[in-house]
mmCIF entry with sequence, helices, sheets and N, C-alpha, C, O atoms, coordinates in Angstrom:
data_MODEL
# 
_entry.id   MODEL 
# 
_entity.id                         1 
_entity.type                       polymer 
_entity.pdbx_number_of_molecules   1 
# 
_entity_poly.entity_id                      1 
_entity_poly.type                           'polypeptide(L)' 
_entity_poly.nstd_linkage                   no 
_entity_poly.nstd_monomer                   no 
_entity_poly.pdbx_seq_one_letter_code       MNLGSEVNSNFAETCPSITPDGKYLFFGRYNEKRELSNFYWVSTEIIEKLRPKQ 
_entity_poly.pdbx_seq_one_letter_code_can   MNLGSEVNSNFAETCPSITPDGKYLFFGRYNEKRELSNFYWVSTEIIEKLRPKQ 
_entity_poly.pdbx_strand_id                 A 
# 
loop_
_entity_poly_seq.entity_id 
_entity_poly_seq.num 
_entity_poly_seq.mon_id 
_entity_poly_seq.hetero 
1 1  MET n 
1 2  ASN n 
1 3  LEU n 
1 4  GLY n 
1 5  SER n 
1 6  GLU n 
1 7  VAL n 
1 8  ASN n 
1 9  SER n 
1 10 ASN n 
1 11 PHE n 
1 12 ALA n 
1 13 GLU n 
1 14 THR n 
1 15 CYS n 
1 16 PRO n 
1 17 SER n 
1 18 ILE n 
1 19 THR n 
1 20 PRO n 
1 21 ASP n 
1 22 GLY n 
1 23 LYS n 
1 24 TYR n 
1 25 LEU n 
1 26 PHE n 
1 27 PHE n 
1 28 GLY n 
1 29 ARG n 
1 30 TYR n 
1 31 ASN n 
1 32 GLU n 
1 33 LYS n 
1 34 ARG n 
1 35 GLU n 
1 36 LEU n 
1 37 SER n 
1 38 ASN n 
1 39 PHE n 
1 40 TYR n 
1 41 TRP n 
1 42 VAL n 
1 43 SER n 
1 44 THR n 
1 45 GLU n 
1 46 ILE n 
1 47 ILE n 
1 48 GLU n 
1 49 LYS n 
1 50 LEU n 
1 51 ARG n 
1 52 PRO n 
1 53 LYS n 
1 54 GLN n 
# 
_struct_asym.id          A 
_struct_asym.entity_id   1 
# 
_struct_conf.conf_type_id            HELX_P 
_struct_conf.id                      HELX_P1 
_struct_conf.pdbx_PDB_helix_id       AA1 
_struct_conf.beg_label_comp_id       GLU 
_struct_conf.beg_label_asym_id       A 
_struct_conf.beg_label_seq_id        45 
_struct_conf.pdbx_beg_PDB_ins_code   ? 
_struct_conf.end_label_comp_id       LEU 
_struct_conf.end_label_asym_id       A 
_struct_conf.end_label_seq_id        50 
_struct_conf.pdbx_end_PDB_ins_code   ? 
_struct_conf.beg_auth_comp_id        GLU 
_struct_conf.beg_auth_asym_id        A 
_struct_conf.beg_auth_seq_id         45 
_struct_conf.end_auth_comp_id        LEU 
_struct_conf.end_auth_asym_id        A 
_struct_conf.end_auth_seq_id         50 
_struct_conf.pdbx_PDB_helix_class    1 
_struct_conf.details                 ? 
_struct_conf.pdbx_PDB_helix_length   6 
# 
_struct_conf_type.id          HELX_P 
_struct_conf_type.criteria    ? 
_struct_conf_type.reference   ? 
# 
_struct_sheet.id               AA1 
_struct_sheet.type             ? 
_struct_sheet.number_strands   3 
_struct_sheet.details          ? 
# 
loop_
_struct_sheet_order.sheet_id 
_struct_sheet_order.range_id_1 
_struct_sheet_order.range_id_2 
_struct_sheet_order.offset 
_struct_sheet_order.sense 
AA1 1 2 ? anti-parallel 
AA1 2 3 ? anti-parallel 
# 
loop_
_struct_sheet_range.sheet_id 
_struct_sheet_range.id 
_struct_sheet_range.beg_label_comp_id 
_struct_sheet_range.beg_label_asym_id 
_struct_sheet_range.beg_label_seq_id 
_struct_sheet_range.pdbx_beg_PDB_ins_code 
_struct_sheet_range.end_label_comp_id 
_struct_sheet_range.end_label_asym_id 
_struct_sheet_range.end_label_seq_id 
_struct_sheet_range.pdbx_end_PDB_ins_code 
_struct_sheet_range.beg_auth_comp_id 
_struct_sheet_range.beg_auth_asym_id 
_struct_sheet_range.beg_auth_seq_id 
_struct_sheet_range.end_auth_comp_id 
_struct_sheet_range.end_auth_asym_id 
_struct_sheet_range.end_auth_seq_id 
AA1 1 GLU A 13 ? ILE A 18 ? GLU A 13 ILE A 18 
AA1 2 TYR A 24 ? TYR A 30 ? TYR A 24 TYR A 30 
AA1 3 LEU A 36 ? SER A 43 ? LEU A 36 SER A 43 
# 
loop_
_atom_site.group_PDB 
_atom_site.id 
_atom_site.type_symbol 
_atom_site.label_atom_id 
_atom_site.label_alt_id 
_atom_site.label_comp_id 
_atom_site.label_asym_id 
_atom_site.label_entity_id 
_atom_site.label_seq_id 
_atom_site.pdbx_PDB_ins_code 
_atom_site.Cartn_x 
_atom_site.Cartn_y 
_atom_site.Cartn_z 
_atom_site.occupancy 
_atom_site.B_iso_or_equiv 
_atom_site.pdbx_formal_charge 
_atom_site.auth_seq_id 
_atom_site.auth_comp_id 
_atom_site.auth_asym_id 
_atom_site.auth_atom_id 
_atom_site.pdbx_PDB_model_num 
ATOM 1   N N  . MET A 1 1  ? 0.843   -1.166 0.000  1.00 0.00 ? 1  MET A N  1 
ATOM 2   C CA . MET A 1 1  ? 0.000   0.000  0.000  1.00 0.00 ? 1  MET A CA 1 
ATOM 3   C C  . MET A 1 1  ? 0.892   1.234  0.000  1.00 0.00 ? 1  MET A C  1 
ATOM 4   O O  . MET A 1 1  ? 1.857   1.313  0.761  1.00 0.00 ? 1  MET A O  1 
ATOM 5   N N  . ASN A 1 2  ? 0.576   2.164  -0.828 1.00 0.00 ? 2  ASN A N  1 
ATOM 6   C CA . ASN A 1 2  ? 1.342   3.396  -0.889 1.00 0.00 ? 2  ASN A CA 1 
ATOM 7   C C  . ASN A 1 2  ? 0.804   4.373  0.150  1.00 0.00 ? 2  ASN A C  1 
ATOM 8   O O  . ASN A 1 2  ? -0.360  4.769  0.101  1.00 0.00 ? 2  ASN A O  1 
ATOM 9   N N  . LEU A 1 3  ? 1.661   4.754  1.087  1.00 0.00 ? 3  LEU A N  1 
ATOM 10  C CA . LEU A 1 3  ? 1.283   5.703  2.133  1.00 0.00 ? 3  LEU A CA 1 
ATOM 11  C C  . LEU A 1 3  ? 1.858   7.086  1.872  1.00 0.00 ? 3  LEU A C  1 
ATOM 12  O O  . LEU A 1 3  ? 1.892   7.930  2.767  1.00 0.00 ? 3  LEU A O  1 
ATOM 13  N N  . GLY A 1 4  ? 2.303   7.312  0.657  1.00 0.00 ? 4  GLY A N  1 
ATOM 14  C CA . GLY A 1 4  ? 2.828   8.625  0.299  1.00 0.00 ? 4  GLY A CA 1 
ATOM 15  C C  . GLY A 1 4  ? 4.297   8.773  0.638  1.00 0.00 ? 4  GLY A C  1 
ATOM 16  O O  . GLY A 1 4  ? 4.933   7.855  1.157  1.00 0.00 ? 4  GLY A O  1 
ATOM 17  N N  . SER A 1 5  ? 4.819   9.940  0.334  1.00 0.00 ? 5  SER A N  1 
ATOM 18  C CA . SER A 1 5  ? 6.261   10.172 0.460  1.00 0.00 ? 5  SER A CA 1 
ATOM 19  C C  . SER A 1 5  ? 6.763   10.183 1.900  1.00 0.00 ? 5  SER A C  1 
ATOM 20  O O  . SER A 1 5  ? 7.970   10.098 2.128  1.00 0.00 ? 5  SER A O  1 
ATOM 21  N N  . GLU A 1 6  ? 5.861   10.286 2.874  1.00 0.00 ? 6  GLU A N  1 
ATOM 22  C CA . GLU A 1 6  ? 6.308   10.232 4.270  1.00 0.00 ? 6  GLU A CA 1 
ATOM 23  C C  . GLU A 1 6  ? 6.773   8.827  4.655  1.00 0.00 ? 6  GLU A C  1 
ATOM 24  O O  . GLU A 1 6  ? 7.524   8.657  5.616  1.00 0.00 ? 6  GLU A O  1 
ATOM 25  N N  . VAL A 1 7  ? 6.322   7.822  3.899  1.00 0.00 ? 7  VAL A N  1 
ATOM 26  C CA . VAL A 1 7  ? 6.701   6.435  4.179  1.00 0.00 ? 7  VAL A CA 1 
ATOM 27  C C  . VAL A 1 7  ? 7.382   5.810  2.972  1.00 0.00 ? 7  VAL A C  1 
ATOM 28  O O  . VAL A 1 7  ? 8.512   5.333  3.077  1.00 0.00 ? 7  VAL A O  1 
ATOM 29  N N  . ASN A 1 8  ? 6.713   5.806  1.835  1.00 0.00 ? 8  ASN A N  1 
ATOM 30  C CA . ASN A 1 8  ? 7.214   5.097  0.663  1.00 0.00 ? 8  ASN A CA 1 
ATOM 31  C C  . ASN A 1 8  ? 8.327   5.848  -0.048 1.00 0.00 ? 8  ASN A C  1 
ATOM 32  O O  . ASN A 1 8  ? 8.357   7.078  -0.088 1.00 0.00 ? 8  ASN A O  1 
ATOM 33  N N  . SER A 1 9  ? 9.242   5.061  -0.608 1.00 0.00 ? 9  SER A N  1 
ATOM 34  C CA . SER A 1 9  ? 10.379  5.609  -1.349 1.00 0.00 ? 9  SER A CA 1 
ATOM 35  C C  . SER A 1 9  ? 10.576  4.768  -2.603 1.00 0.00 ? 9  SER A C  1 
ATOM 36  O O  . SER A 1 9  ? 9.717   3.959  -2.953 1.00 0.00 ? 9  SER A O  1 
ATOM 37  N N  . ASN A 1 10 ? 11.694  4.957  -3.272 1.00 0.00 ? 10 ASN A N  1 
ATOM 38  C CA . ASN A 1 10 ? 12.029  4.135  -4.440 1.00 0.00 ? 10 ASN A CA 1 
ATOM 39  C C  . ASN A 1 10 ? 12.534  2.761  -4.026 1.00 0.00 ? 10 ASN A C  1 
ATOM 40  O O  . ASN A 1 10 ? 12.743  1.896  -4.876 1.00 0.00 ? 10 ASN A O  1 
ATOM 41  N N  . PHE A 1 11 ? 12.731  2.553  -2.730 1.00 0.00 ? 11 PHE A N  1 
ATOM 42  C CA . PHE A 1 11 ? 13.233  1.287  -2.217 1.00 0.00 ? 11 PHE A CA 1 
ATOM 43  C C  . PHE A 1 11 ? 12.093  0.514  -1.557 1.00 0.00 ? 11 PHE A C  1 
ATOM 44  O O  . PHE A 1 11 ? 10.998  1.048  -1.385 1.00 0.00 ? 11 PHE A O  1 
ATOM 45  N N  . ALA A 1 12 ? 12.344  -0.718 -1.195 1.00 0.00 ? 12 ALA A N  1 
ATOM 46  C CA . ALA A 1 12 ? 11.310  -1.568 -0.607 1.00 0.00 ? 12 ALA A CA 1 
ATOM 47  C C  . ALA A 1 12 ? 11.185  -1.319 0.894  1.00 0.00 ? 12 ALA A C  1 
ATOM 48  O O  . ALA A 1 12 ? 12.162  -1.427 1.635  1.00 0.00 ? 12 ALA A O  1 
ATOM 49  N N  . GLU A 1 13 ? 9.975   -0.986 1.333  1.00 0.00 ? 13 GLU A N  1 
ATOM 50  C CA . GLU A 1 13 ? 9.691   -0.851 2.755  1.00 0.00 ? 13 GLU A CA 1 
ATOM 51  C C  . GLU A 1 13 ? 9.095   -2.171 3.247  1.00 0.00 ? 13 GLU A C  1 
ATOM 52  O O  . GLU A 1 13 ? 8.291   -2.795 2.555  1.00 0.00 ? 13 GLU A O  1 
ATOM 53  N N  . THR A 1 14 ? 9.494   -2.584 4.440  1.00 0.00 ? 14 THR A N  1 
ATOM 54  C CA . THR A 1 14 ? 9.084   -3.889 4.953  1.00 0.00 ? 14 THR A CA 1 
ATOM 55  C C  . THR A 1 14 ? 8.717   -3.815 6.431  1.00 0.00 ? 14 THR A C  1 
ATOM 56  O O  . THR A 1 14 ? 8.946   -2.804 7.096  1.00 0.00 ? 14 THR A O  1 
ATOM 57  N N  . CYS A 1 15 ? 8.151   -4.893 6.921  1.00 0.00 ? 15 CYS A N  1 
ATOM 58  C CA . CYS A 1 15 ? 7.909   -5.126 8.353  1.00 0.00 ? 15 CYS A CA 1 
ATOM 59  C C  . CYS A 1 15 ? 7.144   -4.002 9.044  1.00 0.00 ? 15 CYS A C  1 
ATOM 60  O O  . CYS A 1 15 ? 7.588   -3.525 10.089 1.00 0.00 ? 15 CYS A O  1 
ATOM 61  N N  . PRO A 1 16 ? 6.010   -3.561 8.497  1.00 0.00 ? 16 PRO A N  1 
ATOM 62  C CA . PRO A 1 16 ? 5.270   -2.503 9.182  1.00 0.00 ? 16 PRO A CA 1 
ATOM 63  C C  . PRO A 1 16 ? 4.714   -2.996 10.515 1.00 0.00 ? 16 PRO A C  1 
ATOM 64  O O  . PRO A 1 16 ? 4.255   -4.132 10.629 1.00 0.00 ? 16 PRO A O  1 
ATOM 65  N N  . SER A 1 17 ? 4.762   -2.140 11.499 1.00 0.00 ? 17 SER A N  1 
ATOM 66  C CA . SER A 1 17 ? 4.247   -2.478 12.821 1.00 0.00 ? 17 SER A CA 1 
ATOM 67  C C  . SER A 1 17 ? 3.763   -1.204 13.503 1.00 0.00 ? 17 SER A C  1 
ATOM 68  O O  . SER A 1 17 ? 4.463   -0.192 13.518 1.00 0.00 ? 17 SER A O  1 
ATOM 69  N N  . ILE A 1 18 ? 2.569   -1.264 14.064 1.00 0.00 ? 18 ILE A N  1 
ATOM 70  C CA . ILE A 1 18 ? 2.023   -0.119 14.792 1.00 0.00 ? 18 ILE A CA 1 
ATOM 71  C C  . ILE A 1 18 ? 2.229   -0.355 16.278 1.00 0.00 ? 18 ILE A C  1 
ATOM 72  O O  . ILE A 1 18 ? 2.012   -1.460 16.775 1.00 0.00 ? 18 ILE A O  1 
ATOM 73  N N  . THR A 1 19 ? 2.646   0.683  16.980 1.00 0.00 ? 19 THR A N  1 
ATOM 74  C CA . THR A 1 19 ? 2.896   0.568  18.416 1.00 0.00 ? 19 THR A CA 1 
ATOM 75  C C  . THR A 1 19 ? 1.595   0.254  19.156 1.00 0.00 ? 19 THR A C  1 
ATOM 76  O O  . THR A 1 19 ? 0.512   0.588  18.674 1.00 0.00 ? 19 THR A O  1 
ATOM 77  N N  . PRO A 1 20 ? 1.694   -0.389 20.329 1.00 0.00 ? 20 PRO A N  1 
ATOM 78  C CA . PRO A 1 20 ? 0.486   -0.753 21.082 1.00 0.00 ? 20 PRO A CA 1 
ATOM 79  C C  . PRO A 1 20 ? -0.442  0.431  21.384 1.00 0.00 ? 20 PRO A C  1 
ATOM 80  O O  . PRO A 1 20 ? -1.657  0.259  21.476 1.00 0.00 ? 20 PRO A O  1 
ATOM 81  N N  . ASP A 1 21 ? 0.125   1.623  21.536 1.00 0.00 ? 21 ASP A N  1 
ATOM 82  C CA . ASP A 1 21 ? -0.730  2.781  21.812 1.00 0.00 ? 21 ASP A CA 1 
ATOM 83  C C  . ASP A 1 21 ? -1.326  3.377  20.538 1.00 0.00 ? 21 ASP A C  1 
ATOM 84  O O  . ASP A 1 21 ? -2.109  4.325  20.605 1.00 0.00 ? 21 ASP A O  1 
ATOM 85  N N  . GLY A 1 22 ? -0.956  2.820  19.365 1.00 0.00 ? 22 GLY A N  1 
ATOM 86  C CA . GLY A 1 22 ? -1.526  3.255  18.097 1.00 0.00 ? 22 GLY A CA 1 
ATOM 87  C C  . GLY A 1 22 ? -0.994  4.570  17.566 1.00 0.00 ? 22 GLY A C  1 
ATOM 88  O O  . GLY A 1 22 ? -1.548  5.112  16.611 1.00 0.00 ? 22 GLY A O  1 
ATOM 89  N N  . LYS A 1 23 ? 0.063   5.096  18.158 1.00 0.00 ? 23 LYS A N  1 
ATOM 90  C CA . LYS A 1 23 ? 0.549   6.422  17.770 1.00 0.00 ? 23 LYS A CA 1 
ATOM 91  C C  . LYS A 1 23 ? 1.594   6.416  16.661 1.00 0.00 ? 23 LYS A C  1 
ATOM 92  O O  . LYS A 1 23 ? 1.739   7.407  15.946 1.00 0.00 ? 23 LYS A O  1 
ATOM 93  N N  . TYR A 1 24 ? 2.330   5.306  16.507 1.00 0.00 ? 24 TYR A N  1 
ATOM 94  C CA . TYR A 1 24 ? 3.440   5.294  15.552 1.00 0.00 ? 24 TYR A CA 1 
ATOM 95  C C  . TYR A 1 24 ? 3.436   4.046  14.692 1.00 0.00 ? 24 TYR A C  1 
ATOM 96  O O  . TYR A 1 24 ? 3.026   2.970  15.128 1.00 0.00 ? 24 TYR A O  1 
ATOM 97  N N  . LEU A 1 25 ? 3.899   4.209  13.464 1.00 0.00 ? 25 LEU A N  1 
ATOM 98  C CA . LEU A 1 25 ? 4.114   3.118  12.528 1.00 0.00 ? 25 LEU A CA 1 
ATOM 99  C C  . LEU A 1 25 ? 5.616   2.975  12.346 1.00 0.00 ? 25 LEU A C  1 
ATOM 100 O O  . LEU A 1 25 ? 6.283   3.914  11.913 1.00 0.00 ? 25 LEU A O  1 
ATOM 101 N N  . PHE A 1 26 ? 6.150   1.809  12.673 1.00 0.00 ? 26 PHE A N  1 
ATOM 102 C CA . PHE A 1 26 ? 7.566   1.511  12.456 1.00 0.00 ? 26 PHE A CA 1 
ATOM 103 C C  . PHE A 1 26 ? 7.684   0.636  11.219 1.00 0.00 ? 26 PHE A C  1 
ATOM 104 O O  . PHE A 1 26 ? 6.797   -0.173 10.948 1.00 0.00 ? 26 PHE A O  1 
ATOM 105 N N  . PHE A 1 27 ? 8.769   0.787  10.463 1.00 0.00 ? 27 PHE A N  1 
ATOM 106 C CA . PHE A 1 27 ? 8.993   -0.041 9.281  1.00 0.00 ? 27 PHE A CA 1 
ATOM 107 C C  . PHE A 1 27 ? 10.475  -0.054 8.936  1.00 0.00 ? 27 PHE A C  1 
ATOM 108 O O  . PHE A 1 27 ? 11.230  0.829  9.341  1.00 0.00 ? 27 PHE A O  1 
ATOM 109 N N  . GLY A 1 28 ? 10.874  -1.067 8.184  1.00 0.00 ? 28 GLY A N  1 
ATOM 110 C CA . GLY A 1 28 ? 12.242  -1.157 7.691  1.00 0.00 ? 28 GLY A CA 1 
ATOM 111 C C  . GLY A 1 28 ? 12.282  -0.755 6.230  1.00 0.00 ? 28 GLY A C  1 
ATOM 112 O O  . GLY A 1 28 ? 11.263  -0.776 5.539  1.00 0.00 ? 28 GLY A O  1 
ATOM 113 N N  . ARG A 1 29 ? 13.458  -0.391 5.767  1.00 0.00 ? 29 ARG A N  1 
ATOM 114 C CA . ARG A 1 29 ? 13.618  -0.022 4.354  1.00 0.00 ? 29 ARG A CA 1 
ATOM 115 C C  . ARG A 1 29 ? 14.916  -0.624 3.836  1.00 0.00 ? 29 ARG A C  1 
ATOM 116 O O  . ARG A 1 29 ? 15.974  -0.482 4.449  1.00 0.00 ? 29 ARG A O  1 
ATOM 117 N N  . TYR A 1 30 ? 14.812  -1.305 2.684  1.00 0.00 ? 30 TYR A N  1 
ATOM 118 C CA . TYR A 1 30 ? 16.003  -1.834 2.021  1.00 0.00 ? 30 TYR A CA 1 
ATOM 119 C C  . TYR A 1 30 ? 16.677  -0.731 1.223  1.00 0.00 ? 30 TYR A C  1 
ATOM 120 O O  . TYR A 1 30 ? 16.020  0.195  0.746  1.00 0.00 ? 30 TYR A O  1 
ATOM 121 N N  . ASN A 1 31 ? 17.995  -0.837 1.081  1.00 0.00 ? 31 ASN A N  1 
ATOM 122 C CA . ASN A 1 31 ? 18.720  0.118  0.246  1.00 0.00 ? 31 ASN A CA 1 
ATOM 123 C C  . ASN A 1 31 ? 18.869  -0.450 -1.164 1.00 0.00 ? 31 ASN A C  1 
ATOM 124 O O  . ASN A 1 31 ? 18.309  -1.502 -1.475 1.00 0.00 ? 31 ASN A O  1 
ATOM 125 N N  . GLU A 1 32 ? 19.617  0.240  -2.008 1.00 0.00 ? 32 GLU A N  1 
ATOM 126 C CA . GLU A 1 32 ? 19.754  -0.181 -3.407 1.00 0.00 ? 32 GLU A CA 1 
ATOM 127 C C  . GLU A 1 32 ? 20.437  -1.537 -3.564 1.00 0.00 ? 32 GLU A C  1 
ATOM 128 O O  . GLU A 1 32 ? 20.291  -2.171 -4.610 1.00 0.00 ? 32 GLU A O  1 
ATOM 129 N N  . LYS A 1 33 ? 21.166  -1.993 -2.572 1.00 0.00 ? 33 LYS A N  1 
ATOM 130 C CA . LYS A 1 33 ? 21.814  -3.309 -2.631 1.00 0.00 ? 33 LYS A CA 1 
ATOM 131 C C  . LYS A 1 33 ? 20.914  -4.402 -2.064 1.00 0.00 ? 33 LYS A C  1 
ATOM 132 O O  . LYS A 1 33 ? 21.339  -5.546 -1.907 1.00 0.00 ? 33 LYS A O  1 
ATOM 133 N N  . ARG A 1 34 ? 19.666  -4.043 -1.757 1.00 0.00 ? 34 ARG A N  1 
ATOM 134 C CA . ARG A 1 34 ? 18.685  -4.963 -1.170 1.00 0.00 ? 34 ARG A CA 1 
ATOM 135 C C  . ARG A 1 34 ? 19.125  -5.443 0.209  1.00 0.00 ? 34 ARG A C  1 
ATOM 136 O O  . ARG A 1 34 ? 18.771  -6.541 0.639  1.00 0.00 ? 34 ARG A O  1 
ATOM 137 N N  . GLU A 1 35 ? 19.897  -4.612 0.892  1.00 0.00 ? 35 GLU A N  1 
ATOM 138 C CA . GLU A 1 35 ? 20.278  -4.881 2.273  1.00 0.00 ? 35 GLU A CA 1 
ATOM 139 C C  . GLU A 1 35 ? 19.408  -4.003 3.160  1.00 0.00 ? 35 GLU A C  1 
ATOM 140 O O  . GLU A 1 35 ? 19.208  -2.824 2.868  1.00 0.00 ? 35 GLU A O  1 
ATOM 141 N N  . LEU A 1 36 ? 18.894  -4.573 4.235  1.00 0.00 ? 36 LEU A N  1 
ATOM 142 C CA . LEU A 1 36 ? 18.073  -3.781 5.143  1.00 0.00 ? 36 LEU A CA 1 
ATOM 143 C C  . LEU A 1 36 ? 18.944  -2.685 5.726  1.00 0.00 ? 36 LEU A C  1 
ATOM 144 O O  . LEU A 1 36 ? 19.926  -2.969 6.412  1.00 0.00 ? 36 LEU A O  1 
ATOM 145 N N  . SER A 1 37 ? 18.593  -1.442 5.461  1.00 0.00 ? 37 SER A N  1 
ATOM 146 C CA . SER A 1 37 ? 19.488  -0.359 5.838  1.00 0.00 ? 37 SER A CA 1 
ATOM 147 C C  . SER A 1 37 ? 19.127  0.292  7.169  1.00 0.00 ? 37 SER A C  1 
ATOM 148 O O  . SER A 1 37 ? 20.013  0.534  7.988  1.00 0.00 ? 37 SER A O  1 
ATOM 149 N N  . ASN A 1 38 ? 17.857  0.580  7.403  1.00 0.00 ? 38 ASN A N  1 
ATOM 150 C CA . ASN A 1 38 ? 17.460  1.274  8.628  1.00 0.00 ? 38 ASN A CA 1 
ATOM 151 C C  . ASN A 1 38 ? 16.010  0.983  8.965  1.00 0.00 ? 38 ASN A C  1 
ATOM 152 O O  . ASN A 1 38 ? 15.242  0.479  8.145  1.00 0.00 ? 38 ASN A O  1 
ATOM 153 N N  . PHE A 1 39 ? 15.661  1.315  10.195 1.00 0.00 ? 39 PHE A N  1 
ATOM 154 C CA . PHE A 1 39 ? 14.265  1.302  10.606 1.00 0.00 ? 39 PHE A CA 1 
ATOM 155 C C  . PHE A 1 39 ? 13.822  2.747  10.777 1.00 0.00 ? 39 PHE A C  1 
ATOM 156 O O  . PHE A 1 39 ? 14.608  3.611  11.166 1.00 0.00 ? 39 PHE A O  1 
ATOM 157 N N  . TYR A 1 40 ? 12.559  2.996  10.482 1.00 0.00 ? 40 TYR A N  1 
ATOM 158 C CA . TYR A 1 40 ? 11.999  4.342  10.534 1.00 0.00 ? 40 TYR A CA 1 
ATOM 159 C C  . TYR A 1 40 ? 10.691  4.309  11.296 1.00 0.00 ? 40 TYR A C  1 
ATOM 160 O O  . TYR A 1 40 ? 10.112  3.243  11.507 1.00 0.00 ? 40 TYR A O  1 
ATOM 161 N N  . TRP A 1 41 ? 10.224  5.480  11.710 1.00 0.00 ? 41 TRP A N  1 
ATOM 162 C CA . TRP A 1 41 ? 8.900   5.575  12.302 1.00 0.00 ? 41 TRP A CA 1 
ATOM 163 C C  . TRP A 1 41 ? 8.262   6.887  11.901 1.00 0.00 ? 41 TRP A C  1 
ATOM 164 O O  . TRP A 1 41 ? 8.935   7.896  11.689 1.00 0.00 ? 41 TRP A O  1 
ATOM 165 N N  . VAL A 1 42 ? 6.943   6.844  11.804 1.00 0.00 ? 42 VAL A N  1 
ATOM 166 C CA . VAL A 1 42 ? 6.141   8.025  11.504 1.00 0.00 ? 42 VAL A CA 1 
ATOM 167 C C  . VAL A 1 42 ? 4.892   7.978  12.376 1.00 0.00 ? 42 VAL A C  1 
ATOM 168 O O  . VAL A 1 42 ? 4.516   6.923  12.887 1.00 0.00 ? 42 VAL A O  1 
ATOM 169 N N  . SER A 1 43 ? 4.271   9.107  12.534 1.00 0.00 ? 43 SER A N  1 
ATOM 170 C CA . SER A 1 43 ? 3.011   9.179  13.263 1.00 0.00 ? 43 SER A CA 1 
ATOM 171 C C  . SER A 1 43 ? 1.930   8.464  12.458 1.00 0.00 ? 43 SER A C  1 
ATOM 172 O O  . SER A 1 43 ? 1.907   8.552  11.231 1.00 0.00 ? 43 SER A O  1 
ATOM 173 N N  . THR A 1 44 ? 1.044   7.765  13.140 1.00 0.00 ? 44 THR A N  1 
ATOM 174 C CA . THR A 1 44 ? -0.054  7.092  12.440 1.00 0.00 ? 44 THR A CA 1 
ATOM 175 C C  . THR A 1 44 ? -1.089  8.089  11.925 1.00 0.00 ? 44 THR A C  1 
ATOM 176 O O  . THR A 1 44 ? -2.053  7.687  11.273 1.00 0.00 ? 44 THR A O  1 
ATOM 177 N N  . GLU A 1 45 ? -0.912  9.361  12.201 1.00 0.00 ? 45 GLU A N  1 
ATOM 178 C CA . GLU A 1 45 ? -1.821  10.372 11.653 1.00 0.00 ? 45 GLU A CA 1 
ATOM 179 C C  . GLU A 1 45 ? -1.838  10.331 10.128 1.00 0.00 ? 45 GLU A C  1 
ATOM 180 O O  . GLU A 1 45 ? -2.834  10.712 9.514  1.00 0.00 ? 45 GLU A O  1 
ATOM 181 N N  . ILE A 1 46 ? -0.747  9.873  9.510  1.00 0.00 ? 46 ILE A N  1 
ATOM 182 C CA . ILE A 1 46 ? -0.733  9.799  8.045  1.00 0.00 ? 46 ILE A CA 1 
ATOM 183 C C  . ILE A 1 46 ? -1.741  8.773  7.539  1.00 0.00 ? 46 ILE A C  1 
ATOM 184 O O  . ILE A 1 46 ? -2.280  8.927  6.442  1.00 0.00 ? 46 ILE A O  1 
ATOM 185 N N  . ILE A 1 47 ? -2.003  7.730  8.324  1.00 0.00 ? 47 ILE A N  1 
ATOM 186 C CA . ILE A 1 47 ? -2.997  6.731  7.932  1.00 0.00 ? 47 ILE A CA 1 
ATOM 187 C C  . ILE A 1 47 ? -4.383  7.372  7.939  1.00 0.00 ? 47 ILE A C  1 
ATOM 188 O O  . ILE A 1 47 ? -5.183  7.139  7.032  1.00 0.00 ? 47 ILE A O  1 
ATOM 189 N N  . GLU A 1 48 ? -4.663  8.167  8.947  1.00 0.00 ? 48 GLU A N  1 
ATOM 190 C CA . GLU A 1 48 ? -5.960  8.839  9.025  1.00 0.00 ? 48 GLU A CA 1 
ATOM 191 C C  . GLU A 1 48 ? -6.166  9.784  7.841  1.00 0.00 ? 48 GLU A C  1 
ATOM 192 O O  . GLU A 1 48 ? -7.284  9.919  7.343  1.00 0.00 ? 48 GLU A O  1 
ATOM 193 N N  . LYS A 1 49 ? -5.105  10.430 7.392  1.00 0.00 ? 49 LYS A N  1 
ATOM 194 C CA . LYS A 1 49 ? -5.202  11.338 6.242  1.00 0.00 ? 49 LYS A CA 1 
ATOM 195 C C  . LYS A 1 49 ? -5.587  10.591 4.970  1.00 0.00 ? 49 LYS A C  1 
ATOM 196 O O  . LYS A 1 49 ? -6.208  11.163 4.074  1.00 0.00 ? 49 LYS A O  1 
ATOM 197 N N  . LEU A 1 50 ? -5.213  9.300  4.889  1.00 0.00 ? 50 LEU A N  1 
ATOM 198 C CA . LEU A 1 50 ? -5.477  8.509  3.688  1.00 0.00 ? 50 LEU A CA 1 
ATOM 199 C C  . LEU A 1 50 ? -6.837  7.820  3.701  1.00 0.00 ? 50 LEU A C  1 
ATOM 200 O O  . LEU A 1 50 ? -7.287  7.329  2.665  1.00 0.00 ? 50 LEU A O  1 
ATOM 201 N N  . ARG A 1 51 ? -7.495  7.776  4.848  1.00 0.00 ? 51 ARG A N  1 
ATOM 202 C CA . ARG A 1 51 ? -8.807  7.117  4.928  1.00 0.00 ? 51 ARG A CA 1 
ATOM 203 C C  . ARG A 1 51 ? -9.821  7.855  4.062  1.00 0.00 ? 51 ARG A C  1 
ATOM 204 O O  . ARG A 1 51 ? -9.865  9.085  4.052  1.00 0.00 ? 51 ARG A O  1 
ATOM 205 N N  . PRO A 1 52 ? -10.638 7.090  3.332  1.00 0.00 ? 52 PRO A N  1 
ATOM 206 C CA . PRO A 1 52 ? -11.691 7.741  2.538  1.00 0.00 ? 52 PRO A CA 1 
ATOM 207 C C  . PRO A 1 52 ? -12.666 8.489  3.449  1.00 0.00 ? 52 PRO A C  1 
ATOM 208 O O  . PRO A 1 52 ? -13.034 8.001  4.517  1.00 0.00 ? 52 PRO A O  1 
ATOM 209 N N  . LYS A 1 53 ? -13.066 9.647  3.021  1.00 0.00 ? 53 LYS A N  1 
ATOM 210 C CA . LYS A 1 53 ? -14.047 10.439 3.774  1.00 0.00 ? 53 LYS A CA 1 
ATOM 211 C C  . LYS A 1 53 ? -15.426 9.831  3.564  1.00 0.00 ? 53 LYS A C  1 
ATOM 212 O O  . LYS A 1 53 ? -15.797 9.486  2.441  1.00 0.00 ? 53 LYS A O  1 
ATOM 213 N N  . GLN A 1 54 ? -16.182 9.700  4.644  1.00 0.00 ? 54 GLN A N  1 
ATOM 214 C CA . GLN A 1 54 ? -17.527 9.111  4.528  1.00 0.00 ? 54 GLN A CA 1 
ATOM 215 C C  . GLN A 1 54 ? -18.585 10.167 4.582  1.00 0.00 ? 54 GLN A C  1 
ATOM 216 O O  . GLN A 1 54 ? -19.773 9.854  4.499  1.00 0.00 ? 54 GLN A O  1 
# 
């Protein structure tokens, strides 16, 4: 799923996990050599921005 430029890049993002309190999304990102390079986190508010409006 594309979550926009705050999460997705030209590289592969993997292992998404939301913290128990629901505030953060953690994920890993592979580099150009397909080696897992780093882990990142963002606020889960970006998920709410992507939800369809009802």
